[in-house]
All heavy atoms as a GROMACS GRO file, in nm:
protein
  551
    1MET      N    1   0.667   1.204   1.872
    1MET     CA    2   0.523   1.214   1.856
    1MET      C    3   0.486   1.232   1.708
    1MET      O    4   0.389   1.176   1.661
    1MET     CB    5   0.470   1.330   1.941
    1MET     CG    6   0.324   1.350   1.933
    1MET     SD    7   0.242   1.232   2.036
    1MET     CE    8   0.077   1.288   2.024
    2GLY      N    9   0.565   1.310   1.636
    2GLY     CA   10   0.536   1.337   1.496
    2GLY      C   11   0.544   1.213   1.408
    2GLY      O   12   0.462   1.195   1.317
    3PHE      N   13   0.643   1.128   1.435
    3PHE     CA   14   0.657   1.007   1.355
    3PHE      C   15   0.546   0.908   1.385
    3PHE      O   16   0.503   0.833   1.296
    3PHE     CB   17   0.794   0.941   1.377
    3PHE     CG   18   0.904   1.009   1.302
    3PHE    CD1   19   1.001   1.083   1.368
    3PHE    CD2   20   0.911   1.000   1.164
    3PHE    CE1   21   1.102   1.146   1.299
    3PHE    CE2   22   1.012   1.062   1.094
    3PHE     CZ   23   1.107   1.136   1.160
    4SER      N   24   0.496   0.906   1.507
    4SER     CA   25   0.384   0.817   1.541
    4SER      C   26   0.260   0.854   1.462
    4SER      O   27   0.190   0.768   1.408
    4SER     CB   28   0.353   0.825   1.690
    4SER     OG   29   0.462   0.783   1.766
    5ILE      N   30   0.233   0.983   1.452
    5ILE     CA   31   0.118   1.030   1.376
    5ILE      C   32   0.139   1.001   1.227
    5ILE      O   33   0.046   0.958   1.157
    5ILE     CB   34   0.094   1.179   1.401
    5ILE    CG1   35   0.053   1.200   1.547
    5ILE    CG2   36  -0.012   1.235   1.306
    5ILE    CD1   37   0.047   1.343   1.591
    6ALA      N   38   0.261   1.021   1.179
    6ALA     CA   39   0.291   0.994   1.038
    6ALA      C   40   0.273   0.846   1.005
    6ALA      O   41   0.222   0.812   0.898
    6ALA     CB   42   0.434   1.040   1.006
    7VAL      N   43   0.314   0.758   1.096
    7VAL     CA   44   0.298   0.614   1.073
    7VAL      C   45   0.149   0.579   1.064
    7VAL      O   46   0.108   0.501   0.978
    7VAL     CB   47   0.368   0.532   1.184
    7VAL    CG1   48   0.325   0.387   1.179
    7VAL    CG2   49   0.518   0.543   1.169
    8ILE      N   50   0.068   0.637   1.150
    8ILE     CA   51  -0.076   0.610   1.148
    8ILE      C   52  -0.137   0.659   1.017
    8ILE      O   53  -0.214   0.588   0.952
    8ILE     CB   54  -0.145   0.674   1.270
    8ILE    CG1   55  -0.101   0.604   1.397
    8ILE    CG2   56  -0.296   0.671   1.255
    8ILE    CD1   57  -0.145   0.674   1.524
    9VAL      N   58  -0.101   0.781   0.976
    9VAL     CA   59  -0.155   0.838   0.853
    9VAL      C   60  -0.112   0.756   0.732
    9VAL      O   61  -0.194   0.722   0.646
    9VAL     CB   62  -0.112   0.986   0.838
    9VAL    CG1   63  -0.144   1.040   0.701
    9VAL    CG2   64  -0.177   1.071   0.945
   10PHE      N   65   0.018   0.722   0.724
   10PHE     CA   66   0.066   0.644   0.611
   10PHE      C   67   0.009   0.502   0.611
   10PHE      O   68  -0.016   0.444   0.505
   10PHE     CB   69   0.219   0.640   0.608
   10PHE     CG   70   0.281   0.766   0.555
   10PHE    CD1   71   0.378   0.832   0.628
   10PHE    CD2   72   0.244   0.818   0.433
   10PHE    CE1   73   0.436   0.949   0.580
   10PHE    CE2   74   0.301   0.935   0.384
   10PHE     CZ   75   0.397   1.001   0.458
   11SER      N   76  -0.016   0.446   0.729
   11SER     CA   77  -0.077   0.314   0.736
   11SER      C   78  -0.219   0.316   0.680
   11SER      O   79  -0.257   0.227   0.603
   11SER     CB   80  -0.079   0.263   0.880
   11SER     OG   81   0.051   0.246   0.929
   12LEU      N   82  -0.296   0.414   0.718
   12LEU     CA   83  -0.433   0.426   0.667
   12LEU      C   84  -0.433   0.453   0.517
   12LEU      O   85  -0.516   0.398   0.443
   12LEU     CB   86  -0.508   0.536   0.742
   12LEU     CG   87  -0.536   0.508   0.889
   12LEU    CD1   88  -0.598   0.631   0.955
   12LEU    CD2   89  -0.626   0.388   0.905
   13LEU      N   90  -0.340   0.537   0.472
   13LEU     CA   91  -0.329   0.566   0.330
   13LEU      C   92  -0.290   0.441   0.251
   13LEU      O   93  -0.344   0.414   0.143
   13LEU     CB   94  -0.228   0.678   0.308
   13LEU     CG   95  -0.222   0.743   0.172
   13LEU    CD1   96  -0.358   0.799   0.132
   13LEU    CD2   97  -0.120   0.855   0.172
   14MET      N   98  -0.195   0.363   0.305
   14MET     CA   99  -0.155   0.239   0.239
   14MET      C  100  -0.272   0.141   0.231
   14MET      O  101  -0.293   0.075   0.128
   14MET     CB  102  -0.040   0.172   0.315
   14MET     CG  103   0.096   0.226   0.284
   14MET     SD  104   0.147   0.194   0.116
   14MET     CE  105   0.174   0.018   0.123
   15LEU      N  106  -0.349   0.130   0.338
   15LEU     CA  107  -0.465   0.042   0.339
   15LEU      C  108  -0.562   0.083   0.229
   15LEU      O  109  -0.610  -0.002   0.152
   15LEU     CB  110  -0.533   0.047   0.476
   15LEU     CG  111  -0.658  -0.036   0.493
   15LEU    CD1  112  -0.623  -0.184   0.494
   15LEU    CD2  113  -0.729   0.002   0.620
   16MET      N  114  -0.590   0.211   0.219
   16MET     CA  115  -0.682   0.260   0.117
   16MET      C  116  -0.628   0.234  -0.024
   16MET      O  117  -0.701   0.189  -0.112
   16MET     CB  118  -0.706   0.410   0.137
   16MET     CG  119  -0.806   0.469   0.041
   16MET     SD  120  -0.826   0.645   0.061
   16MET     CE  121  -0.670   0.704  -0.001
   17LEU      N  122  -0.500   0.260  -0.045
   17LEU     CA  123  -0.440   0.242  -0.178
   17LEU      C  124  -0.438   0.096  -0.219
   17LEU      O  125  -0.467   0.062  -0.335
   17LEU     CB  126  -0.299   0.300  -0.180
   17LEU     CG  127  -0.290   0.451  -0.180
   17LEU    CD1  128  -0.145   0.495  -0.158
   17LEU    CD2  129  -0.344   0.510  -0.308
   18VAL      N  130  -0.404   0.007  -0.127
   18VAL     CA  131  -0.399  -0.136  -0.160
   18VAL      C  132  -0.540  -0.187  -0.193
   18VAL      O  133  -0.558  -0.266  -0.286
   18VAL     CB  134  -0.336  -0.216  -0.044
   18VAL    CG1  135  -0.357  -0.364  -0.062
   18VAL    CG2  136  -0.187  -0.184  -0.036
   19LEU      N  137  -0.639  -0.141  -0.121
   19LEU     CA  138  -0.776  -0.184  -0.149
   19LEU      C  139  -0.828  -0.130  -0.282
   19LEU      O  140  -0.920  -0.188  -0.340
   19LEU     CB  141  -0.869  -0.143  -0.034
   19LEU     CG  142  -0.850  -0.219   0.096
   19LEU    CD1  143  -0.941  -0.162   0.203
   19LEU    CD2  144  -0.876  -0.367   0.076
   20MET      N  145  -0.772  -0.022  -0.331
   20MET     CA  146  -0.814   0.035  -0.459
   20MET      C  147  -0.758  -0.042  -0.578
   20MET      O  148  -0.810  -0.029  -0.689
   20MET     CB  149  -0.770   0.182  -0.468
   20MET     CG  150  -0.852   0.274  -0.380
   20MET     SD  151  -0.790   0.442  -0.380
   20MET     CE  152  -0.804   0.488  -0.551
   21HIS      N  153  -0.655  -0.122  -0.558
   21HIS     CA  154  -0.594  -0.197  -0.668
   21HIS      C  155  -0.690  -0.301  -0.722
   21HIS      O  156  -0.767  -0.361  -0.648
   21HIS     CB  157  -0.464  -0.265  -0.623
   21HIS     CG  158  -0.347  -0.174  -0.620
   21HIS    ND1  159  -0.273  -0.145  -0.729
   21HIS    CD2  160  -0.293  -0.103  -0.519
   21HIS    CE1  161  -0.177  -0.061  -0.698
   21HIS    NE2  162  -0.187  -0.034  -0.570
   22LYS      N  163  -0.679  -0.323  -0.852
   22LYS     CA  164  -0.760  -0.426  -0.917
   22LYS      C  165  -0.696  -0.561  -0.889
   22LYS      O  166  -0.574  -0.575  -0.895
   22LYS     CB  167  -0.763  -0.400  -1.068
   22LYS     CG  168  -0.857  -0.489  -1.144
   22LYS     CD  169  -0.870  -0.445  -1.287
   22LYS     CE  170  -0.755  -0.505  -1.366
   22LYS     NZ  171  -0.768  -0.485  -1.510
   23GLY      N  172  -0.779  -0.661  -0.861
   23GLY     CA  173  -0.728  -0.794  -0.834
   23GLY      C  174  -0.663  -0.855  -0.957
   23GLY      O  175  -0.710  -0.839  -1.068
   24LYS      N  176  -0.553  -0.926  -0.938
   24LYS     CA  177  -0.481  -0.988  -1.049
   24LYS      C  178  -0.526  -1.131  -1.072
   24LYS      O  179  -0.475  -1.198  -1.160
   24LYS     CB  180  -0.330  -0.987  -1.022
   24LYS     CG  181  -0.273  -0.850  -0.996
   24LYS     CD  182  -0.265  -0.770  -1.123
   24LYS     CE  183  -0.193  -0.640  -1.092
   24LYS     NZ  184  -0.215  -0.539  -1.189
   25GLY      N  185  -0.617  -1.182  -0.992
   25GLY     CA  186  -0.661  -1.320  -1.006
   25GLY      C  187  -0.580  -1.412  -0.917
   25GLY      O  188  -0.472  -1.377  -0.869
   26GLY      N  189  -0.631  -1.529  -0.893
   26GLY     CA  190  -0.563  -1.624  -0.806
   26GLY      C  191  -0.596  -1.598  -0.662
   26GLY      O  192  -0.646  -1.492  -0.626
   27GLY      N  193  -0.572  -1.693  -0.581
   27GLY     CA  194  -0.593  -1.676  -0.438
   27GLY      C  195  -0.739  -1.671  -0.400
   27GLY      O  196  -0.825  -1.729  -0.464
   28LEU      N  197  -0.770  -1.599  -0.295
   28LEU     CA  198  -0.906  -1.595  -0.242
   28LEU      C  199  -1.001  -1.517  -0.331
   28LEU      O  200  -1.122  -1.539  -0.325
   28LEU     CB  201  -0.905  -1.533  -0.102
   28LEU     CG  202  -0.841  -1.618   0.006
   28LEU    CD1  203  -0.838  -1.540   0.137
   28LEU    CD2  204  -0.916  -1.747   0.025
   29SER      N  205  -0.952  -1.427  -0.414
   29SER     CA  206  -1.043  -1.348  -0.498
   29SER      C  207  -1.115  -1.436  -0.599
   29SER      O  208  -1.229  -1.409  -0.636
   29SER     CB  209  -0.968  -1.237  -0.570
   29SER     OG  210  -0.873  -1.290  -0.659
   30ASP      N  211  -1.052  -1.544  -0.646
   30ASP     CA  212  -1.117  -1.636  -0.738
   30ASP      C  213  -1.230  -1.712  -0.670
   30ASP      O  214  -1.331  -1.745  -0.732
   30ASP     CB  215  -1.017  -1.737  -0.795
   30ASP     CG  216  -0.929  -1.676  -0.902
   30ASP    OD1  217  -0.968  -1.571  -0.956
   30ASP    OD2  218  -0.823  -1.734  -0.930
   31MET      N  219  -1.213  -1.739  -0.543
   31MET     CA  220  -1.312  -1.817  -0.471
   31MET      C  221  -1.446  -1.743  -0.461
   31MET      O  222  -1.551  -1.804  -0.460
   31MET     CB  223  -1.259  -1.848  -0.331
   31MET     CG  224  -1.329  -1.961  -0.262
   31MET     SD  225  -1.235  -2.023  -0.123
   31MET     CE  226  -1.263  -1.900   0.000
   32PHE      N  227  -1.442  -1.611  -0.457
   32PHE     CA  228  -1.563  -1.532  -0.444
   32PHE      C  229  -1.606  -1.467  -0.575
   32PHE      O  230  -1.682  -1.372  -0.574
   32PHE     CB  231  -1.542  -1.424  -0.337
   32PHE     CG  232  -1.515  -1.482  -0.200
   32PHE    CD1  233  -1.390  -1.474  -0.144
   32PHE    CD2  234  -1.615  -1.548  -0.131
   32PHE    CE1  235  -1.365  -1.528  -0.020
   32PHE    CE2  236  -1.590  -1.603  -0.007
   32PHE     CZ  237  -1.466  -1.593   0.049
   33GLY      N  238  -1.556  -1.515  -0.686
   33GLY     CA  239  -1.600  -1.464  -0.815
   33GLY      C  240  -1.515  -1.352  -0.870
   33GLY      O  241  -1.547  -1.297  -0.975
   34GLY      N  242  -1.408  -1.318  -0.806
   34GLY     CA  243  -1.322  -1.210  -0.855
   34GLY      C  244  -1.245  -1.248  -0.979
   34GLY      O  245  -1.203  -1.164  -1.056
   35GLY      N  246  -1.227  -1.376  -1.003
   35GLY     CA  247  -1.150  -1.421  -1.118
   35GLY      C  248  -1.232  -1.438  -1.243
   35GLY      O  249  -1.181  -1.482  -1.345
   36MET      N  250  -1.360  -1.405  -1.240
   36MET     CA  251  -1.447  -1.423  -1.356
   36MET      C  252  -1.414  -1.326  -1.468
   36MET      O  253  -1.440  -1.352  -1.582
   36MET     CB  254  -1.594  -1.404  -1.316
   36MET     CG  255  -1.641  -1.506  -1.218
   36MET     SD  256  -1.653  -1.665  -1.296
   36MET     CE  257  -1.735  -1.758  -1.171
   37GLN      N  258  -1.360  -1.211  -1.435
   37GLN     CA  259  -1.332  -1.110  -1.535
   37GLN      C  260  -1.198  -1.140  -1.602
   37GLN      O  261  -1.104  -1.182  -1.539
   37GLN     CB  262  -1.324  -0.971  -1.471
   37GLN     CG  263  -1.452  -0.933  -1.399
   37GLN     CD  264  -1.434  -0.810  -1.315
   37GLN    OE1  265  -1.322  -0.763  -1.297
   37GLN    NE2  266  -1.541  -0.756  -1.263
   38SER      N  267  -1.195  -1.118  -1.732
   38SER     CA  268  -1.069  -1.139  -1.804
   38SER      C  269  -1.007  -1.003  -1.834
   38SER      O  270  -1.077  -0.909  -1.872
   38SER     CB  271  -1.092  -1.215  -1.934
   38SER     OG  272  -1.174  -1.139  -2.020
   39SER      N  273  -0.879  -0.995  -1.819
   39SER     CA  274  -0.811  -0.869  -1.849
   39SER      C  275  -0.784  -0.865  -1.999
   39SER      O  276  -0.720  -0.952  -2.054
   39SER     CB  277  -0.682  -0.857  -1.769
   39SER     OG  278  -0.597  -0.964  -1.797
   40VAL      N  279  -0.833  -0.761  -2.065
   40VAL     CA  280  -0.824  -0.750  -2.210
   40VAL      C  281  -0.687  -0.701  -2.252
   40VAL      O  282  -0.625  -0.756  -2.341
   40VAL     CB  283  -0.935  -0.656  -2.262
   40VAL    CG1  284  -0.923  -0.639  -2.412
   40VAL    CG2  285  -1.071  -0.709  -2.223
   41GLY      N  286  -0.639  -0.597  -2.189
   41GLY     CA  287  -0.511  -0.541  -2.227
   41GLY      C  288  -0.426  -0.514  -2.106
   41GLY      O  289  -0.462  -0.548  -1.994
   42GLY      N  290  -0.314  -0.449  -2.129
   42GLY     CA  291  -0.222  -0.415  -2.020
   42GLY      C  292  -0.285  -0.320  -1.921
   42GLY      O  293  -0.405  -0.295  -1.923
   43SER      N  294  -0.205  -0.267  -1.835
   43SER     CA  295  -0.258  -0.178  -1.732
   43SER      C  296  -0.279  -0.038  -1.788
   43SER      O  297  -0.206   0.009  -1.874
   43SER     CB  298  -0.164  -0.175  -1.613
   43SER     OG  299  -0.038  -0.127  -1.652
   44SER      N  300  -0.381   0.028  -1.740
   44SER     CA  301  -0.411   0.163  -1.784
   44SER      C  302  -0.320   0.262  -1.712
   44SER      O  303  -0.247   0.228  -1.620
   44SER     CB  304  -0.558   0.195  -1.757
   44SER     OG  305  -0.580   0.203  -1.617
   45VAL      N  306  -0.330   0.385  -1.756
   45VAL     CA  307  -0.248   0.492  -1.696
   45VAL      C  308  -0.286   0.511  -1.550
   45VAL      O  309  -0.199   0.529  -1.464
   45VAL     CB  310  -0.267   0.623  -1.776
   45VAL    CG1  311  -0.196   0.738  -1.709
   45VAL    CG2  312  -0.218   0.606  -1.919
   46ALA      N  313  -0.415   0.503  -1.521
   46ALA     CA  314  -0.460   0.520  -1.382
   46ALA      C  315  -0.403   0.411  -1.292
   46ALA      O  316  -0.362   0.438  -1.179
   46ALA     CB  317  -0.611   0.521  -1.376
   47GLU      N  318  -0.400   0.287  -1.342
   47GLU     CA  319  -0.346   0.177  -1.262
   47GLU      C  320  -0.197   0.193  -1.240
   47GLU      O  321  -0.147   0.166  -1.130
   47GLU     CB  322  -0.374   0.044  -1.331
   47GLU     CG  323  -0.520   0.005  -1.331
   47GLU     CD  324  -0.547  -0.118  -1.414
   47GLU    OE1  325  -0.449  -0.184  -1.457
   47GLU    OE2  326  -0.663  -0.148  -1.438
   48ARG      N  327  -0.126   0.237  -1.343
   48ARG     CA  328   0.019   0.257  -1.326
   48ARG      C  329   0.047   0.370  -1.229
   48ARG      O  330   0.138   0.361  -1.148
   48ARG     CB  331   0.084   0.286  -1.461
   48ARG     CG  332   0.103   0.158  -1.543
   48ARG     CD  333   0.174   0.187  -1.669
   48ARG     NE  334   0.071   0.247  -1.757
   48ARG     CZ  335   0.094   0.298  -1.875
   48ARG    NH1  336   0.215   0.302  -1.923
   48ARG    NH2  337  -0.004   0.347  -1.948
   49ASN      N  338  -0.033   0.478  -1.235
   49ASN     CA  339  -0.015   0.587  -1.139
   49ASN      C  340  -0.048   0.542  -0.998
   49ASN      O  341   0.019   0.581  -0.902
   49ASN     CB  342  -0.101   0.707  -1.178
   49ASN     CG  343  -0.045   0.779  -1.298
   49ASN    OD1  344   0.074   0.771  -1.328
   49ASN    ND2  345  -0.131   0.849  -1.369
   50LEU      N  346  -0.151   0.459  -0.983
   50LEU     CA  347  -0.186   0.404  -0.852
   50LEU      C  348  -0.073   0.318  -0.798
   50LEU      O  349  -0.040   0.324  -0.679
   50LEU     CB  350  -0.316   0.324  -0.861
   50LEU     CG  351  -0.372   0.269  -0.731
   50LEU    CD1  352  -0.405   0.381  -0.634
   50LEU    CD2  353  -0.495   0.186  -0.760
   51ASP      N  354  -0.010   0.240  -0.887
   51ASP     CA  355   0.106   0.160  -0.846
   51ASP      C  356   0.219   0.249  -0.797
   51ASP      O  357   0.281   0.221  -0.694
   51ASP     CB  358   0.156   0.074  -0.963
   51ASP     CG  359   0.062  -0.039  -0.997
   51ASP    OD1  360  -0.022  -0.074  -0.913
   51ASP    OD2  361   0.074  -0.092  -1.109
   52ARG      N  362   0.247   0.355  -0.871
   52ARG     CA  363   0.356   0.446  -0.832
   52ARG      C  364   0.327   0.514  -0.699
   52ARG      O  365   0.416   0.525  -0.614
   52ARG     CB  366   0.377   0.551  -0.941
   52ARG     CG  367   0.434   0.494  -1.067
   52ARG     CD  368   0.450   0.601  -1.173
   52ARG     NE  369   0.491   0.540  -1.298
   52ARG     CZ  370   0.442   0.571  -1.416
   52ARG    NH1  371   0.349   0.664  -1.427
   52ARG    NH2  372   0.486   0.511  -1.524
   53ILE      N  373   0.204   0.561  -0.683
   53ILE     CA  374   0.168   0.628  -0.558
   53ILE      C  375   0.179   0.530  -0.440
   53ILE      O  376   0.228   0.566  -0.332
   53ILE     CB  377   0.025   0.687  -0.568
   53ILE    CG1  378   0.025   0.802  -0.670
   53ILE    CG2  379  -0.024   0.735  -0.433
   53ILE    CD1  380  -0.114   0.849  -0.707
   54THR      N  381   0.136   0.406  -0.461
   54THR     CA  382   0.144   0.305  -0.356
   54THR      C  383   0.289   0.278  -0.316
   54THR      O  384   0.320   0.267  -0.198
   54THR     CB  385   0.076   0.175  -0.401
   54THR    OG1  386  -0.059   0.204  -0.441
   54THR    CG2  387   0.075   0.072  -0.291
   55VAL      N  388   0.378   0.270  -0.415
   55VAL     CA  389   0.520   0.248  -0.386
   55VAL      C  390   0.578   0.366  -0.308
   55VAL      O  391   0.650   0.348  -0.210
   55VAL     CB  392   0.599   0.221  -0.516
   55VAL    CG1  393   0.747   0.226  -0.491
   55VAL    CG2  394   0.559   0.087  -0.575
   56VAL      N  395   0.546   0.488  -0.350
   56VAL     CA  396   0.599   0.607  -0.282
   56VAL      C  397   0.550   0.613  -0.138
   56VAL      O  398   0.628   0.638  -0.044
   56VAL     CB  399   0.562   0.735  -0.359
   56VAL    CG1  400   0.590   0.860  -0.278
   56VAL    CG2  401   0.636   0.740  -0.492
   57VAL      N  402   0.421   0.588  -0.117
   57VAL     CA  403   0.366   0.590   0.020
   57VAL      C  404   0.428   0.478   0.103
   57VAL      O  405   0.460   0.497   0.220
   57VAL     CB  406   0.212   0.579   0.017
   57VAL    CG1  407   0.155   0.557   0.156
   57VAL    CG2  408   0.152   0.705  -0.044
   58GLY      N  409   0.451   0.362   0.040
   58GLY     CA  410   0.517   0.251   0.111
   58GLY      C  411   0.658   0.285   0.154
   58GLY      O  412   0.702   0.248   0.263
   59VAL      N  413   0.730   0.357   0.068
   59VAL     CA  414   0.867   0.398   0.102
   59VAL      C  415   0.864   0.496   0.220
   59VAL      O  416   0.943   0.483   0.316
   59VAL     CB  417   0.938   0.459  -0.020
   59VAL    CG1  418   1.065   0.532   0.019
   59VAL    CG2  419   0.967   0.352  -0.123
   60PHE      N  420   0.773   0.594   0.216
   60PHE     CA  421   0.763   0.689   0.327
   60PHE      C  422   0.720   0.619   0.455
   60PHE      O  423   0.768   0.653   0.563
   60PHE     CB  424   0.665   0.802   0.294
   60PHE     CG  425   0.723   0.906   0.202
   60PHE    CD1  426   0.656   0.945   0.088
   60PHE    CD2  427   0.844   0.966   0.230
   60PHE    CE1  428   0.707   1.040   0.003
   60PHE    CE2  429   0.898   1.062   0.146
   60PHE     CZ  430   0.829   1.098   0.032
   61TRP      N  431   0.629   0.522   0.445
   61TRP     CA  432   0.585   0.446   0.561
   61TRP      C  433   0.704   0.371   0.623
   61TRP      O  434   0.722   0.372   0.745
   61TRP     CB  435   0.476   0.349   0.519
   61TRP     CG  436   0.423   0.262   0.629
   61TRP    CD1  437   0.331   0.296   0.722
   61TRP    CD2  438   0.460   0.127   0.654
   61TRP    NE1  439   0.309   0.187   0.805
   61TRP    CE2  440   0.386   0.083   0.765
   61TRP    CE3  441   0.548   0.037   0.593
   61TRP    CZ2  442   0.398  -0.045   0.817
   61TRP    CZ3  443   0.560  -0.091   0.645
   61TRP    CH2  444   0.485  -0.130   0.756
   62THR      N  445   0.786   0.310   0.537
   62THR     CA  446   0.903   0.236   0.585
   62THR      C  447   1.002   0.330   0.653
   62THR      O  448   1.057   0.298   0.759
   62THR     CB  449   0.971   0.162   0.469
   62THR    OG1  450   0.874   0.077   0.407
   62THR    CG2  451   1.088   0.080   0.517
   63ILE      N  452   1.025   0.445   0.594
   63ILE     CA  453   1.117   0.543   0.652
   63ILE      C  454   1.068   0.588   0.789
   63ILE      O  455   1.146   0.599   0.885
   63ILE     CB  456   1.136   0.663   0.557
   63ILE    CG1  457   1.215   0.619   0.434
   63ILE    CG2  458   1.204   0.780   0.627
   63ILE    CD1  459   1.219   0.723   0.323
   64CYS      N  460   0.938   0.613   0.800
   64CYS     CA  461   0.882   0.655   0.930
   64CYS      C  462   0.895   0.545   1.034
   64CYS      O  463   0.925   0.573   1.150
   64CYS     CB  464   0.736   0.695   0.914
   64CYS     SG  465   0.712   0.852   0.832
   65ILE      N  466   0.872   0.419   0.995
   65ILE     CA  467   0.886   0.307   1.089
   65ILE      C  468   1.030   0.296   1.138
   65ILE      O  469   1.055   0.280   1.259
   65ILE     CB  470   0.843   0.175   1.022
   65ILE    CG1  471   0.693   0.173   0.996
   65ILE    CG2  472   0.885   0.054   1.104
   65ILE    CD1  473   0.608   0.157   1.119
   66VAL      N  474   1.127   0.307   1.046
   66VAL     CA  475   1.269   0.298   1.085
   66VAL      C  476   1.307   0.414   1.175
   66VAL      O  477   1.374   0.397   1.277
   66VAL     CB  478   1.358   0.290   0.959
   66VAL    CG1  479   1.504   0.307   0.995
   66VAL    CG2  480   1.336   0.160   0.884
   67ALA      N  481   1.263   0.535   1.139
   67ALA     CA  482   1.294   0.653   1.220
   67ALA      C  483   1.234   0.641   1.360
   67ALA      O  484   1.297   0.675   1.460
   67ALA     CB  485   1.245   0.779   1.151
   68LEU      N  486   1.112   0.591   1.367
   68LEU     CA  487   1.047   0.572   1.497
   68LEU      C  488   1.121   0.469   1.580
   68LEU      O  489   1.141   0.487   1.702
   68LEU     CB  490   0.902   0.529   1.477
   68LEU     CG  491   0.809   0.532   1.597
   68LEU    CD1  492   0.799   0.673   1.653
   68LEU    CD2  493   0.672   0.483   1.556
   69GLY      N  494   1.168   0.361   1.517
   69GLY     CA  495   1.246   0.260   1.587
   69GLY      C  496   1.378   0.313   1.639
   69GLY      O  497   1.419   0.284   1.751
   70VAL      N  498   1.445   0.396   1.557
   70VAL     CA  499   1.572   0.455   1.599
   70VAL      C  500   1.550   0.551   1.715
   70VAL      O  501   1.628   0.552   1.812
   70VAL     CB  502   1.640   0.525   1.479
   70VAL    CG1  503   1.755   0.613   1.525
   70VAL    CG2  504   1.686   0.424   1.377
   71MET      N  505   1.444   0.630   1.707
   71MET     CA  506   1.415   0.725   1.815
   71MET      C  507   1.383   0.652   1.945
   71MET      O  508   1.425   0.695   2.052
   71MET     CB  509   1.299   0.818   1.775
   71MET     CG  510   1.338   0.920   1.671
   71MET     SD  511   1.201   1.019   1.612
   71MET     CE  512   1.128   1.078   1.762
   72MET      N  513   1.309   0.542   1.936
   72MET     CA  514   1.277   0.465   2.056
   72MET      C  515   1.403   0.400   2.115
   72MET      O  516   1.417   0.390   2.236
   72MET     CB  517   1.171   0.360   2.025
   72MET     CG  518   1.035   0.419   1.998
   72MET     SD  519   0.913   0.295   1.954
   72MET     CE  520   0.885   0.220   2.112
   73LYS      N  521   1.493   0.358   2.027
   73LYS     CA  522   1.619   0.296   2.072
   73LYS      C  523   1.706   0.400   2.143
   73LYS      O  524   1.770   0.370   2.243
   73LYS     CB  525   1.692   0.238   1.950
   73LYS     CG  526   1.815   0.165   1.981
   73LYS     CD  527   1.784   0.025   2.026
   73LYS     CE  528   1.912  -0.055   2.029
   73LYS     NZ  529   1.889  -0.189   2.074
   74LEU      N  530   1.706   0.524   2.092
   74LEU     CA  531   1.789   0.628   2.152
   74LEU      C  532   1.730   0.676   2.285
   74LEU      O  533   1.805   0.720   2.373
   74LEU     CB  534   1.801   0.747   2.057
   74LEU     CG  535   1.883   0.723   1.930
   74LEU    CD1  536   1.877   0.847   1.840
   74LEU    CD2  537   2.027   0.689   1.964
   75ASP      N  538   1.598   0.668   2.300
   75ASP     CA  539   1.535   0.711   2.426
   75ASP      C  540   1.562   0.614   2.541
   75ASP      O  541   1.565   0.654   2.656
   75ASP     CB  542   1.384   0.725   2.407
   75ASP     CG  543   1.348   0.851   2.331
   75ASP    OD1  544   1.433   0.943   2.321
   75ASP    OD2  545   1.234   0.860   2.282
   76SER      N  546   1.582   0.488   2.511
   76SER     CA  547   1.599   0.392   2.620
   76SER      C  548   1.743   0.373   2.660
   76SER      O  549   1.833   0.438   2.634
   76SER     CB  550   1.545   0.256   2.579
   76SER     OG  551   1.610   0.209   2.464
   0.00000   0.00000   0.00000
């Protein structure tokens, strides 16, 4: 039960973090005007920290998914 709740929480957190990222251009974002802005310099500290947090949450999400799969396999 605990891993199921953790997967839901990490999934919602991942959704929020991914939506907070700045678009890199290309794809569908250009079609709706997202590609109009030009990036002047490299990534800021906030963007790099957001990247790191997203990776850490993604790793925890993956661990919870694997643990939940193993637990379901052992129950059957």
